[in-house]
Backbone as ProteinMPNN parsed JSONL, in Angstrom:
{"seq_chain_A": "MIRAGRHHLVRTLADLAAQQGVGIDHHTRLKPYAAEGFPAPISSEGSRTRLYDGEQVDAYLLGRPVPPLPEKDDDDDLLDRRECAALIGVAPVSWKTYKSDPALSACVQSPYVRLPSSGSERSGFGRCR", "coords_chain_A": {"N_chain_A": [[1.024, -80.031, 13.821], [2.451, -77.697, 11.697], [2.193, -74.398, 11.852], [1.203, -71.915, 9.461], [3.646, -69.693, 8.212], [5.387, -70.142, 10.272], [7.324, -71.95, 9.802], [10.077, -71.589, 9.801], [10.651, -71.55, 12.469], [10.629, -74.054, 13.539], [11.829, -76.643, 15.621], [13.806, -79.493, 16.346], [14.383, -82.237, 18.674], [17.138, -82.559, 18.67], [17.951, -80.02, 17.882], [17.105, -78.573, 20.122], [18.749, -79.678, 22.079], [21.289, -78.877, 21.161], [20.96, -76.118, 21.377], [20.974, -75.873, 24.106], [23.482, -76.643, 24.675], [24.273, -79.319, 24.988], [24.723, -82.832, 24.23], [22.585, -84.859, 22.136], [21.98, -87.399, 23.226], [22.438, -87.055, 25.975], [20.602, -85.04, 26.447], [18.142, -86.332, 25.912], [18.16, -88.177, 27.958], [17.976, -86.542, 30.219], [15.555, -85.282, 29.759], [14.411, -82.551, 29.603], [12.295, -81.455, 28.272], [10.091, -82.623, 29.307], [9.404, -81.31, 31.54], [7.226, -79.492, 33.739], [5.24, -77.036, 32.284], [6.833, -76.758, 30.054], [6.729, -76.099, 26.574], [4.295, -77.788, 24.56], [4.818, -80.383, 22.101], [4.668, -79.605, 18.591], [4.303, -81.426, 16.684], [2.339, -84.262, 15.678], [0.738, -86.451, 18.05], [2.547, -89.322, 18.922], [4.298, -89.202, 16.822], [7.39, -89.962, 15.177], [9.461, -88.1, 15.109], [9.801, -85.532, 17.265], [8.62, -82.294, 17.182], [9.103, -78.856, 17.902], [7.925, -75.53, 18.621], [10.011, -72.89, 18.064], [9.833, -70.233, 19.045], [8.151, -70.507, 21.249], [9.672, -72.277, 22.834], [11.994, -70.753, 23.281], [10.928, -68.63, 24.805], [10.073, -70.042, 27.092], [12.543, -71.048, 28.067], [13.774, -68.671, 28.733], [12.315, -67.89, 30.85], [10.04, -66.472, 30.401], [6.537, -65.718, 29.682], [4.947, -68.278, 27.836], [4.164, -67.869, 24.516], [0.986, -68.228, 22.876], [0.202, -70.48, 20.176], [-0.802, -69.665, 16.821], [-4.271, -70.067, 16.227], [-5.997, -70.119, 14.111], [-6.867, -71.826, 11.175], [-5.003, -72.224, 8.175], [-4.292, -72.132, 4.692], [-1.621, -72.61, 4.254], [-0.711, -74.071, 6.393], [1.141, -76.843, 7.623], [0.726, -80.274, 7.589], [1.398, -83.386, 9.218], [1.891, -86.885, 8.353], [0.144, -88.374, 9.995], [-1.794, -86.525, 10.726], [-2.795, -85.823, 8.213], [-3.791, -88.294, 7.386], [-5.811, -88.68, 9.31], [-7.471, -86.587, 8.615], [-8.485, -87.356, 6.127], [-9.629, -89.689, 6.791], [-8.3, -92.216, 6.957], [-6.02, -94.859, 7.964], [-2.831, -94.047, 9.458], [-0.787, -95.686, 8.419], [-1.638, -96.156, 5.877], [-0.813, -94.019, 4.447], [1.734, -94.631, 3.574], [1.213, -96.372, 1.47], [0.029, -94.637, -0.329], [2.213, -93.142, -1.07], [3.464, -94.661, -2.991], [1.8, -94.541, -5.138], [1.685, -93.264, -8.308], [0.092, -91.072, -9.034], [-0.234, -89.7, -6.706], [2.217, -89.517, -5.503], [3.888, -87.237, -5.748], [2.82, -85.464, -3.978], [3.085, -86.646, -1.495], [5.728, -87.069, -0.974], [7.117, -85.468, 0.736], [7.427, -85.165, 4.307], [5.566, -83.456, 5.303], [2.609, -81.914, 4.217], [0.587, -79.524, 2.462], [-2.815, -78.818, 2.859], [-5.802, -77.809, 1.283], [-8.121, -75.555, 2.824], [-10.803, -75.12, 2.445], [-14.097, -75.698, 1.06], [-14.972, -78.369, -1.258], [-12.495, -79.251, -1.867], [-11.193, -79.849, 0.441], [-11.428, -82.508, 1.059], [-9.616, -83.663, -0.586], [-6.191, -84.517, -1.46], [-4.559, -82.372, -1.372], [-1.954, -79.917, -1.946], [1.548, -79.988, -2.672], [4.191, -79.067, -0.464]], "CA_chain_A": [[0.88, -79.193, 12.657], [3.299, -76.511, 11.643], [1.333, -73.303, 11.417], [1.688, -71.077, 8.365], [4.525, -68.603, 8.59], [6.205, -70.51, 11.423], [8.193, -73.048, 9.372], [11.459, -71.265, 10.175], [10.78, -71.651, 13.925], [10.536, -75.457, 13.953], [13.028, -77.229, 16.213], [13.777, -80.901, 16.738], [15.062, -82.467, 19.954], [18.567, -82.303, 18.452], [18.102, -78.563, 17.905], [16.962, -78.134, 21.517], [19.964, -80.099, 22.782], [22.369, -77.985, 20.727], [20.681, -74.806, 21.944], [21.32, -75.908, 25.525], [24.887, -76.985, 24.777], [24.492, -80.721, 25.368], [24.474, -83.796, 23.165], [21.22, -85.37, 22.067], [21.806, -88.513, 24.166], [22.331, -86.461, 27.314], [19.343, -84.282, 26.47], [17.001, -87.254, 26.016], [18.18, -88.791, 29.302], [17.506, -85.537, 31.172], [14.169, -84.988, 29.393], [13.942, -81.233, 30.04], [11.04, -81.186, 27.571], [9.0, -83.216, 30.082], [9.164, -80.466, 32.717], [5.956, -78.777, 33.773], [5.296, -75.729, 31.647], [7.558, -76.779, 28.781], [5.751, -76.116, 25.477], [3.938, -79.073, 23.958], [5.295, -80.543, 20.726], [3.723, -79.223, 17.542], [4.091, -82.624, 15.868], [1.204, -85.037, 16.171], [1.049, -87.433, 19.087], [3.036, -90.579, 18.383], [5.255, -88.984, 15.726], [8.768, -90.375, 15.452], [10.254, -86.9, 15.343], [9.077, -84.494, 18.0], [8.939, -80.948, 16.729], [8.684, -77.814, 18.83], [7.943, -74.169, 18.114], [11.169, -72.214, 18.628], [9.441, -69.045, 19.798], [7.637, -70.978, 22.535], [10.788, -72.84, 23.603], [12.842, -69.638, 23.721], [10.239, -67.933, 25.896], [10.126, -70.909, 28.272], [13.921, -71.1, 28.574], [14.106, -67.357, 29.285], [11.438, -67.629, 31.988], [8.958, -65.585, 29.979], [5.301, -66.442, 29.344], [4.988, -68.983, 26.545], [3.092, -67.335, 23.667], [0.155, -69.254, 22.236], [0.336, -70.646, 18.729], [-2.007, -69.224, 16.104], [-5.306, -71.109, 16.215], [-6.743, -70.081, 12.86], [-6.362, -72.667, 10.093], [-4.52, -71.485, 7.013], [-3.937, -73.044, 3.598], [-0.192, -72.889, 4.297], [-0.376, -74.944, 7.519], [1.697, -78.12, 7.174], [0.259, -81.404, 8.38], [2.2, -84.592, 9.031], [1.112, -88.002, 7.787], [-0.933, -88.763, 10.905], [-2.846, -85.512, 10.625], [-3.399, -85.976, 6.887], [-4.572, -89.533, 7.389], [-7.021, -88.44, 10.102], [-8.316, -85.666, 7.865], [-9.178, -88.053, 5.035], [-10.285, -90.87, 7.339], [-7.587, -93.476, 6.75], [-4.983, -95.133, 8.959], [-1.546, -93.463, 9.068], [0.009, -96.614, 7.62], [-2.101, -96.042, 4.489], [-0.05, -92.955, 3.793], [2.843, -95.295, 2.887], [0.679, -96.887, 0.216], [-0.194, -93.513, -1.231], [3.504, -92.671, -1.58], [3.856, -95.442, -4.16], [0.849, -94.27, -6.208], [2.254, -92.176, -9.111], [-0.796, -89.901, -9.059], [-0.157, -89.013, -5.423], [3.566, -89.52, -4.947], [4.466, -85.891, -5.688], [2.283, -84.769, -2.812], [3.41, -87.293, -0.226], [7.156, -87.309, -0.849], [7.556, -84.698, 1.889], [6.696, -85.608, 5.483], [4.507, -82.499, 5.576], [1.925, -81.43, 3.019], [-0.456, -78.52, 2.666], [-4.14, -79.197, 2.397], [-6.705, -76.669, 1.202], [-8.974, -75.512, 4.007], [-12.199, -74.803, 2.184], [-14.84, -76.34, -0.013], [-14.837, -79.799, -1.482], [-11.078, -79.575, -1.981], [-10.715, -80.289, 1.756], [-11.368, -83.968, 1.099], [-8.556, -84.092, -1.473], [-4.89, -84.709, -0.84], [-3.884, -81.09, -1.256], [-0.786, -79.682, -2.78], [2.821, -80.197, -1.988], [4.885, -77.925, 0.132]], "C_chain_A": [[1.834, -78.016, 12.788], [2.443, -75.398, 11.055], [2.014, -72.465, 10.333], [2.554, -69.944, 8.909], [5.44, -68.912, 9.76], [7.191, -71.635, 11.08], [9.632, -72.824, 9.826], [11.706, -71.393, 11.683], [10.816, -73.093, 14.428], [11.881, -75.956, 14.476], [12.78, -78.683, 16.579], [14.412, -81.037, 18.117], [16.563, -82.214, 19.815], [18.847, -80.799, 18.459], [18.037, -78.034, 19.341], [18.212, -78.491, 22.316], [21.121, -79.164, 22.438], [22.196, -76.591, 21.323], [21.107, -74.738, 23.412], [22.751, -76.394, 25.759], [25.18, -78.391, 25.258], [24.236, -81.611, 24.158], [23.053, -84.321, 23.23], [20.99, -86.514, 23.052], [21.617, -88.001, 25.593], [20.985, -85.746, 27.474], [18.144, -85.217, 26.636], [17.004, -88.021, 27.337], [17.624, -87.827, 30.351], [16.025, -85.202, 30.987], [13.68, -83.622, 29.892], [12.616, -80.84, 29.398], [9.838, -81.798, 28.291], [8.662, -82.387, 31.322], [7.825, -79.751, 32.6], [6.154, -77.39, 33.153], [6.057, -75.689, 30.339], [6.526, -76.853, 27.659], [5.527, -77.52, 24.907], [4.515, -79.165, 22.552], [4.224, -80.076, 19.736], [3.493, -80.381, 16.581], [2.945, -83.419, 16.475], [1.657, -86.078, 17.19], [1.456, -88.753, 18.44], [4.015, -90.427, 17.235], [6.648, -89.447, 16.13], [9.64, -89.192, 15.817], [9.393, -85.871, 16.056], [9.565, -83.135, 17.543], [8.366, -79.939, 17.713], [8.736, -76.467, 18.133], [9.051, -73.407, 18.833], [10.824, -70.992, 19.46], [8.932, -69.438, 21.184], [8.769, -71.498, 23.417], [11.684, -71.727, 24.133], [12.218, -68.895, 24.893], [10.314, -68.747, 27.188], [11.523, -70.892, 28.898], [14.366, -69.77, 29.187], [13.219, -66.977, 30.47], [10.31, -66.664, 31.679], [7.693, -66.397, 29.732], [5.408, -67.061, 27.953], [3.839, -68.459, 25.686], [2.264, -68.461, 23.053], [0.462, -69.331, 20.747], [-0.919, -70.102, 18.06], [-3.008, -70.374, 16.052], [-6.045, -71.191, 14.898], [-6.068, -70.966, 11.811], [-6.014, -71.81, 8.891], [-4.148, -72.498, 5.94], [-2.462, -73.414, 3.614], [0.239, -73.635, 5.562], [0.163, -76.252, 6.953], [1.264, -79.215, 8.133], [1.18, -82.59, 8.164], [1.292, -85.737, 8.582], [-0.031, -88.439, 8.684], [-2.109, -87.786, 10.803], [-3.557, -85.594, 9.276], [-4.291, -87.208, 6.837], [-5.876, -89.346, 8.155], [-8.005, -87.562, 9.329], [-9.105, -86.38, 6.779], [-9.783, -89.378, 5.493], [-9.626, -92.197, 7.04], [-6.561, -93.657, 7.866], [-3.665, -94.507, 8.502], [-0.693, -94.383, 8.201], [-0.411, -96.561, 6.146], [-1.329, -94.987, 3.726], [1.14, -93.537, 3.037], [2.397, -95.802, 1.521], [0.52, -95.765, -0.797], [1.123, -92.993, -1.807], [3.922, -93.421, -2.835], [2.903, -95.248, -5.338], [1.365, -93.078, -7.015], [1.389, -90.91, -9.115], [-0.681, -89.083, -7.781], [1.255, -88.81, -4.929], [4.193, -88.132, -4.854], [3.995, -85.151, -4.445], [2.671, -85.42, -1.489], [4.897, -87.601, -0.084], [7.743, -86.558, 0.332], [6.798, -85.197, 3.115], [5.561, -84.659, 5.852], [3.921, -82.023, 4.265], [0.905, -80.373, 3.414], [-1.758, -79.074, 2.145], [-5.015, -77.96, 2.336], [-7.697, -76.716, 2.365], [-10.436, -75.309, 3.697], [-12.784, -75.647, 1.069], [-14.593, -77.828, -0.135], [-13.379, -80.213, -1.618], [-10.537, -80.158, -0.685], [-10.612, -81.808, 1.822], [-10.283, -84.515, 0.175], [-7.239, -84.232, -0.728], [-4.087, -83.428, -0.778], [-2.683, -80.981, -2.181], [0.469, -79.809, -1.963], [3.347, -78.9, -1.422], [5.93, -77.465, -0.824]], "O_chain_A": [[1.99, -77.43, 13.859], [2.027, -75.462, 9.899], [3.237, -72.333, 10.303], [2.236, -69.325, 9.925], [6.192, -68.044, 10.202], [7.818, -72.204, 11.973], [10.324, -73.773, 10.196], [12.854, -71.347, 12.124], [11.015, -73.326, 15.62], [12.927, -75.728, 13.867], [11.706, -79.055, 17.053], [14.922, -80.061, 18.667], [17.192, -81.708, 20.745], [19.869, -80.36, 18.986], [18.814, -77.16, 19.726], [18.678, -77.698, 23.134], [21.847, -78.714, 23.325], [23.172, -75.958, 21.726], [21.541, -73.694, 23.899], [23.181, -76.541, 26.903], [26.22, -78.635, 25.87], [23.61, -81.191, 23.185], [22.398, -84.232, 24.268], [19.92, -86.598, 23.656], [20.739, -88.467, 26.321], [20.33, -85.846, 28.511], [17.233, -84.927, 27.412], [15.95, -88.47, 27.788], [16.895, -88.235, 31.256], [15.33, -84.878, 31.95], [12.637, -83.547, 30.541], [11.897, -79.99, 29.923], [8.694, -81.523, 27.93], [7.741, -82.724, 32.066], [7.357, -79.447, 31.502], [7.11, -76.679, 33.465], [5.957, -74.718, 29.588], [5.547, -77.591, 27.774], [6.455, -78.32, 24.794], [4.685, -78.147, 21.882], [3.028, -80.146, 20.017], [2.586, -80.326, 15.751], [2.624, -83.26, 17.653], [2.806, -86.52, 17.186], [0.791, -89.238, 17.524], [4.517, -91.426, 16.721], [7.034, -89.335, 17.293], [10.462, -89.274, 16.73], [8.389, -85.399, 15.522], [10.765, -82.861, 17.52], [7.293, -80.139, 18.282], [9.488, -76.278, 17.177], [9.037, -73.288, 20.058], [11.462, -70.741, 20.483], [9.245, -68.778, 22.175], [8.82, -71.194, 24.608], [12.088, -71.751, 25.296], [12.903, -68.568, 25.862], [10.587, -68.197, 28.254], [11.665, -70.739, 30.112], [15.234, -69.747, 30.059], [13.348, -65.887, 31.027], [9.695, -66.103, 32.587], [7.756, -67.618, 29.588], [5.903, -66.434, 27.016], [2.675, -68.582, 26.066], [2.794, -69.529, 22.747], [0.924, -68.363, 20.143], [-1.987, -70.081, 18.671], [-2.624, -71.527, 15.854], [-6.655, -72.215, 14.59], [-4.862, -70.873, 11.585], [-6.657, -70.794, 8.629], [-3.731, -73.611, 6.259], [-2.083, -74.436, 3.041], [1.436, -73.817, 5.785], [-0.308, -76.719, 5.916], [1.421, -79.089, 9.347], [1.691, -82.789, 7.062], [0.079, -85.569, 8.45], [-1.081, -88.84, 8.183], [-3.27, -88.193, 10.798], [-4.778, -85.451, 9.204], [-5.403, -87.165, 6.311], [-6.93, -89.799, 7.707], [-9.217, -87.772, 9.384], [-10.265, -86.049, 6.535], [-10.375, -90.106, 4.696], [-10.313, -93.206, 6.882], [-6.273, -92.724, 8.616], [-3.398, -94.437, 7.302], [0.046, -93.909, 7.339], [0.384, -96.89, 5.266], [-1.206, -95.054, 2.503], [1.525, -93.018, 1.989], [3.122, -95.673, 0.535], [0.838, -95.925, -1.975], [1.143, -92.461, -2.916], [4.658, -92.88, -3.661], [3.174, -95.744, -6.432], [1.477, -91.98, -6.469], [1.916, -89.8, -9.192], [-0.998, -87.893, -7.778], [1.479, -88.009, -4.021], [4.976, -87.887, -3.936], [4.713, -84.299, -3.921], [2.583, -84.77, -0.448], [5.289, -88.322, 0.833], [8.767, -86.97, 0.876], [5.646, -85.613, 2.994], [4.683, -85.023, 6.634], [4.651, -81.759, 3.309], [0.427, -80.336, 4.547], [-1.792, -79.729, 1.103], [-4.978, -77.138, 3.251], [-8.065, -77.794, 2.831], [-11.255, -75.326, 4.616], [-12.068, -76.227, 0.253], [-14.068, -78.462, 0.78], [-13.056, -81.395, -1.498], [-9.539, -80.878, -0.696], [-9.789, -82.338, 2.569], [-10.054, -85.724, 0.157], [-7.186, -84.081, 0.492], [-3.015, -83.411, -0.172], [-2.441, -81.817, -3.052], [0.453, -79.747, -0.734], [2.988, -77.803, -1.851], [6.649, -76.508, -0.539]]}, "name": "protein", "num_of_chains": 1, "seq": "MIRAGRHHLVRTLADLAAQQGVGIDHHTRLKPYAAEGFPAPISSEGSRTRLYDGEQVDAYLLGRPVPPLPEKDDDDDLLDRRECAALIGVAPVSWKTYKSDPALSACVQSPYVRLPSSGSERSGFGRCR"}
């Protein structure tokens, strides 16, 4: 999940490689992100694209304490398809089906969507980013 207000801090493995001055192939062979203490990905487990919080990565690379991510849920948190599917109780592959439904396609065209955090709306599909 990408926490609200932290969208600008999101980094991919390619971003991390560029930050360290190496190519993505070299970076994935070295796997510096697998080192003890390296911040955990913010993307859901099993995601094709691993995403990291830039503030956490920067702190780790500078040898500083890694700051915790905000824990409080917010309406502007962005969830990926696996997290959305889990929230509504369906398999992640079902999200593909929903993309072709005209009533839902506007909300699932982005890999991340916002879902309301309160009331009966929580069981809905939420609004688009």
